[in-house]
C-alpha positions in Angstrom: 102.0 77.1 85.7 104.3 78.7 88.3 104.7 81.6 85.6 101.6 82.4 84.5 101.7 86.0 86.3 105.6 86.8 85.3 105.9 85.9 81.7 103.2 88.1 79.7 106.2 90.0 78.3 108.9 87.8 78.2 108.4 87.1 73.9 109.3 90.4 73.8 112.8 89.6 73.9 113.0 86.9 71.1 115.2 87.9 68.1 111.8 88.4 65.9 110.6 91.0 68.2 113.7 93.0 67.9 113.4 95.3 64.8 116.4 96.8 63.0 117.6 100.5 62.9 116.3 100.8 59.5 112.9 99.5 59.9 112.4 101.5 63.0 113.5 104.8 60.9 110.9 103.6 58.5 108.5 103.2 60.6 108.7 106.9 61.6 106.8 108.1 58.7 103.0 108.4 58.9 101.4 105.6 57.3 100.1 108.0 54.9 103.5 108.7 53.3 105.2 105.2 53.5 102.0 103.7 51.9 103.1 104.1 48.3 106.2 101.9 48.7 105.3 99.3 50.9 105.3 95.8 50.2 101.2 95.9 51.1 100.7 98.0 48.4 102.2 96.4 45.5 101.0 93.2 46.4 97.4 94.6 46.4 98.4 96.0 42.6 99.7 92.7 41.6 96.4 90.8 42.9 94.2 93.6 41.4 96.0 93.2 38.3 96.1 89.4 37.8 92.3 89.8 38.3 91.4 91.0 34.9 93.0 88.1 32.7 91.7 85.4 35.7 88.4 87.3 36.1 88.4 86.9 32.0 89.4 83.3 31.6 86.9 82.4 34.7 84.1 83.8 33.0 84.4 82.1 29.9 84.8 78.8 31.1 82.1 79.2 33.6 79.3 80.7 31.2 80.7 78.4 28.3 80.1 75.4 30.2 77.3 76.2 32.3 75.4 77.0 28.7 76.7 74.1 27.2 75.5 71.6 30.1 71.9 73.5 30.1 71.9 73.3 26.6 72.3 69.4 27.0 70.2 68.7 29.7 67.8 67.0 27.4 70.2 64.4 27.2 71.9 63.1 29.6 75.5 64.5 28.4 74.4 67.7 30.1 74.3 66.4 33.3 78.4 65.3 33.5 79.0 68.6 31.3 77.2 70.6 33.8 79.1 68.5 36.8 82.2 69.2 34.9 81.6 72.7 34.6 81.2 73.2 38.6 84.4 71.1 39.1 86.2 73.5 37.3 84.8 76.2 39.2 85.9 74.5 42.3 90.1 74.3 40.9 89.5 78.0 39.8 88.3 78.6 43.5 91.6 76.5 45.1 93.3 79.2 42.5 92.1 82.3 44.0 92.4 81.2 47.5 96.3 80.7 46.8 96.4 83.9 45.1 94.8 85.4 48.0 97.1 84.2 50.4 100.1 85.1 49.1 99.4 88.5 47.7 96.4 89.6 50.3 97.3 87.6 53.0 93.8 86.2 53.8 93.9 82.5 54.7 90.6 80.9 53.3 89.9 77.5 54.5 88.6 75.2 51.3 85.3 74.3 51.8 83.3 70.9 53.0 84.9 68.3 51.1 82.5 66.2 48.7 80.8 63.2 50.0 79.6 60.9 47.1 77.1 58.6 48.7 78.7 55.3 47.3 81.6 54.5 44.5 81.8 55.4 41.0 81.7 58.0 38.4 77.6 58.6 39.2 78.1 59.2 42.8 80.9 62.1 42.4 78.6 63.6 39.7 76.2 63.7 42.1 78.1 64.9 44.9 79.2 68.1 42.9 75.9 68.9 41.8 74.7 68.9 45.6 77.3 70.5 47.1 76.3 74.3 47.7 80.2 74.8 47.5 80.2 73.9 44.0 77.6 76.4 42.9 79.0 79.0 45.4 82.3 78.3 43.4 80.7 79.1 40.1 79.2 82.3 40.9 82.8 83.5 41.8 83.9 82.8 38.4 81.1 84.4 37.1 81.1 87.5 39.3 84.9 88.0 39.1 85.0 89.4 35.8 83.0 92.4 35.7 84.4 93.5 39.2 87.9 93.0 37.6 87.3 94.9 34.9 86.0 97.9 37.2 89.1 97.4 39.9 92.1 97.1 37.1 90.4 100.4 35.4 90.5 102.3 38.7 94.2 100.9 39.6 95.6 101.6 36.4 94.2 104.9 36.1 95.2 106.4 39.7 98.3 104.8 39.7 99.4 105.6 36.2 98.4 109.4 36.4 99.7 109.8 40.3 102.9 108.9 39.2 103.1 110.6 35.8 101.9 113.8 37.7 104.3 114.0 40.5 107.3 113.0 38.8 106.1 115.8 35.7 108.7 118.5 36.9 111.2 115.9 36.7 111.2 114.9 32.7 109.4 118.1 31.5 113.1 119.1 30.4 113.2 116.3 28.5 110.4 115.7 26.4 110.6 119.6 24.9 114.0 119.0 24.3 113.9 115.9 21.9 110.0 117.2 21.0 110.3 120.9 20.7 106.8 121.0 22.6 106.1 123.5 25.4 105.2 120.4 28.1 101.8 118.7 28.7 99.2 120.3 25.5 96.1 120.6 27.5 94.3 121.7 25.1 95.1 122.7 20.9 93.0 123.3 17.9 94.3 125.4 14.6 94.6 128.6 16.5 96.1 128.2 20.2 97.5 125.4 22.2 97.8 125.4 25.7 100.6 123.5 27.5 101.5 123.1 31.3 105.2 125.2 31.1 105.5 127.5 33.7 106.4 126.9 37.2 103.5 127.2 39.3 101.7 125.2 36.8 104.6 122.4 37.3 103.8 122.9 41.0 100.1 122.3 40.6 100.9 119.2 38.8 103.1 118.0 41.1 101.2 118.5 44.2 98.1 117.1 42.4 100.0 114.0 41.1 101.3 114.0 45.4 98.1 113.5 46.3 97.0 111.6 44.0 99.9 108.9 44.9 99.2 108.7 48.1 95.1 107.9 48.0 96.2 105.4 45.7 96.9 102.8 48.0 94.2 103.4 50.2 92.2 103.1 47.1 93.7 99.6 46.0 92.7 98.7 49.8 89.1 99.5 49.3 88.7 97.9 45.9 90.7 94.7 47.5 88.5 94.4 50.2 85.7 93.5 48.2 88.4 90.8 47.0 88.6 89.3 50.1 84.3 89.9 50.7 84.5 87.6 47.6 87.0 84.9 48.3 85.9 84.6 52.0 82.1 84.4 51.3 82.2 82.5 48.1 85.1 79.9 48.4 85.7 79.3 52.0 83.8 76.8 53.9 79.8 77.6 54.7 78.9 79.1 58.1 77.3 75.4 58.7 80.5 73.7 57.9 82.2 76.3 59.7 80.2 75.5 63.0 80.2 71.6 62.8 84.3 71.5 62.2 84.3 73.8 65.3 82.2 71.8 67.6 83.9 68.5 66.5 87.2 70.5 67.9 85.1 71.3 71.5 83.7 68.1 71.4 87.6 66.6 71.4 88.4 69.3 74.2 85.6 68.1 76.1 86.5 64.4 75.9 90.3 65.3 76.6 89.6 67.4 79.3 87.2 64.7 80.9 90.1 61.9 80.6 92.6 64.1 82.0 90.0 64.6 85.0 89.4 61.6 85.6 92.9 60.6 85.6 93.7 63.4 87.9 90.9 62.0 90.4 92.3 58.6 89.9 96.3 59.5 91.1 94.9 61.5 94.1 92.9 58.1 95.8 96.1 56.3 94.8 98.8 58.5 96.0 96.2 60.0 99.1 93.2 58.8 100.6 94.0 54.8 99.4 97.2 55.0 100.6 96.2 56.1 103.4 93.2 53.8 103.9 95.9 50.8 103.5 98.5 52.0 105.7 95.7 52.5 108.4 94.2 48.7 107.8 98.1 48.0 108.5 98.1 49.7 112.1 94.7 48.1 113.1 95.6 45.0 112.2 98.5 45.1 114.0 96.8 46.9 117.3 94.7 43.7 117.2 97.5 41.4 117.4 99.1 43.8 120.3 95.5 43.9 122.0 96.2 41.2 124.5 100.0 41.1 124.7 100.5 45.1 125.2 97.2 47.0 125.2 99.1 50.0 126.4 100.8 50.0 122.9 97.6 49.0 121.3 95.8 51.9 122.3 98.6 54.2 121.0 98.0 52.6 118.0 94.7 52.9 117.6 94.9 56.6 118.5 97.4 57.0 115.5 95.0 55.4 113.2 92.3 57.4 114.4 94.1 60.7 113.2 94.9 59.0 109.7 91.0 58.1 109.6 90.5 62.4 110.0 93.2 63.0 107.5 91.9 60.3 105.0 88.7 61.8 105.5 89.5 65.2 105.0 91.5 64.4 101.5 87.8 62.7 100.6 85.7 66.0 101.0 88.7 67.6 99.3 88.8 65.3 96.7 85.2 65.4 96.2 85.1 69.4 96.5 86.8 69.6 93.8 84.7 67.1 91.7 81.5 68.9 92.4 81.5 70.7 95.8 78.2 70.1 97.9 77.7 73.4 98.6 77.4 74.7 95.1 74.4 72.0 94.4 72.8 73.1 97.6 73.2 76.7 97.8 73.9 77.7 94.4 77.3 80.0 93.7 77.3 82.7 96.0 77.8 80.7 98.7 80.0 77.9 96.8 82.3 81.2 95.8 82.5 82.7 98.8 83.5 79.5 100.7 86.2 79.0 98.1 87.0 83.3 98.8 87.5 82.6 102.2 90.1 79.8 101.4 92.1 82.0 99.2 95.5 83.5 100.7 94.4 86.9 100.0 91.5 88.6 101.0 88.7 88.4 98.4 85.3 90.2 97.6 82.7 88.1 96.2 79.7 90.3 94.3 77.2 87.7 93.0 74.2 89.2 91.2 71.9 86.7 89.5 68.1 86.7 90.1 68.0 82.8 89.5 70.6 80.1 89.1 72.0 78.8 85.7 72.0 75.3 84.4 74.2 73.1 86.8 76.9 72.4 83.8 77.3 76.3 83.4 76.9 76.6 87.4 80.0 74.2 87.5 82.1 75.6 84.8 82.0 79.4 86.7 82.7 77.6 89.6 85.8 75.5 88.7 86.8 79.0 86.5 86.6 81.2 89.5 88.6 78.1 91.4 91.3 78.1 89.0 91.6 82.1 88.7 91.9 82.0 92.7 94.6 79.8 93.1 96.7 81.6 90.5 96.2 84.7 92.8 97.2 82.6 95.5 100.2 81.2 93.8 101.8 84.0 91.4 100.5 87.1 92.0 101.8 88.6 94.7 98.3 90.3 95.3 97.0 92.0 98.6 93.3 91.8 97.8 91.0 90.6 95.1 87.4 90.4 93.9 85.1 88.1 92.2 81.6 89.5 90.6 79.5 87.4 88.8 76.2 89.0 87.0 74.3 88.2 84.4 74.2 90.2 80.8 70.9 88.8 78.6 71.6 85.3 77.7 75.0 85.3 78.8 76.7 85.1 82.4 79.5 87.1 83.1 82.3 86.5 85.5 85.3 88.9 86.6 88.1 87.7 88.8 90.5 90.9 89.2 93.7 91.6 91.8 95.8 94.0 92.7 99.2 92.0 92.0 102.2 92.1 90.0 100.4 91.0 86.2 102.1 89.6 83.4 99.7 87.2 83.2 99.2 86.2 79.0 96.7 83.2 77.4 99.3 83.1 74.5 102.3 81.7 76.6 100.8 78.3 76.9 100.0 78.8 80.7 97.5 77.1 82.8 95.4 80.0 81.3 95.2 78.5 77.9 93.9 75.4 79.0 90.9 77.2 81.2 90.6 79.1 77.8 90.0 76.1 75.8 87.7 74.6 78.1 85.0 77.7 78.0 85.7 77.8 74.5 84.0 74.1 74.3 80.5 75.8 75.9 81.0 78.7 73.7 82.3 80.8 76.1 84.8 83.3 75.9 88.1 84.2 78.4 90.1 88.0 78.2 93.0 88.6 80.2 93.8 91.9 80.9 96.8 91.9 82.8 99.8 94.6 82.1 103.2 94.3 83.5 103.0 95.3 87.1 99.1 95.1 87.2 96.7 95.2 88.1 95.0 91.8 86.4 91.4 91.3 85.6 90.1 88.1 83.7 87.0 88.1 82.3 85.2 85.2 81.5 81.8 85.1 79.6 79.6 82.0 79.4 76.4 81.3 77.7 72.6 81.6 80.1 71.0 78.3 80.1 68.3 78.5 83.0 68.2 75.6 85.6 
């Protein structure tokens, strides 16, 4: 944690953040001008073109198997046929997620796995039919083809006509030479014909082609945005499954945090108060032995033991305060945070605007969050003053700690702030750090409000 407030921009020195001269020159062009030649545009075009054959295959498979399974439901054969259709659509979904990841850069997690109740083919068939993800994959397989036809036609028309019209002045002289024509024929009948064959018409055609060419990448992005929504909404995990995974991860963080706290308390007791109490017991034993032989030496040893008792009591108070301070339980956040501010090495202004107290668990997390942030300010920020503000915003408890120090704090740098962010995330909280190099630093934490 010694480098929390100085390493926020250290990653910029790594080789992967050093742009080459060619890259810097290329990005001097505005985004609108470089879009037609960017790799992203070509990938999106490839995705759109591939969607048509894949959409046709998936539509034919889904409709054929669904119709066959529904028609055979009067017999038992229709059930496994329908399950096979859903299983095949799940396979198509896996292919589509891979394609979206490779060409669109969209990383969608697979849906929740099948959980057959028991073994055997019948349990697997039942799990496939009961899975909502299977039916979402079927819906995707049906919807892909009509959308793919539309996006394919739009992409091909704009892409082809844009480049053809843009490059028309280059090949205009070639075709009349070999074909004996006066340029592109716009109209012709038995009496007269209209060609694009003079410089003004060539210029207008090329300018129109340029506009279409520059607009085509953004049209492609709009089309593939719909594809992204379809892949994410129909081929990914459901909201309930995502929430379950998130809660399982948060539960693991809470368990790990609790275990780490227990180890810290055990270590502090073993290395601190317990060691002092053992030494105190030995000193009192020696003093007892010398009480009759050398009363003055025994008195000195008892006096030293009295000092050790005071130190041990102070360590136990500090340890108890680290577990859950009594002032927080008795008087709430305002008094507890004021006590924290009084122990900080820089002047801290505390402002708590709460009409009522939150739940003890939320109150404790808010207290320890401020405690950790004030410790960071004392150790690393080189600040001259700081402030703590706590307030309620609808159903959220908000707290902000600011300082005028050197800045450079970064959650992604693997520092203590990262662990603090994980703790807050475990209770649906959020930690936001705004700390430019040179300061000032503002750390905002948001917690769910639960009434005491």
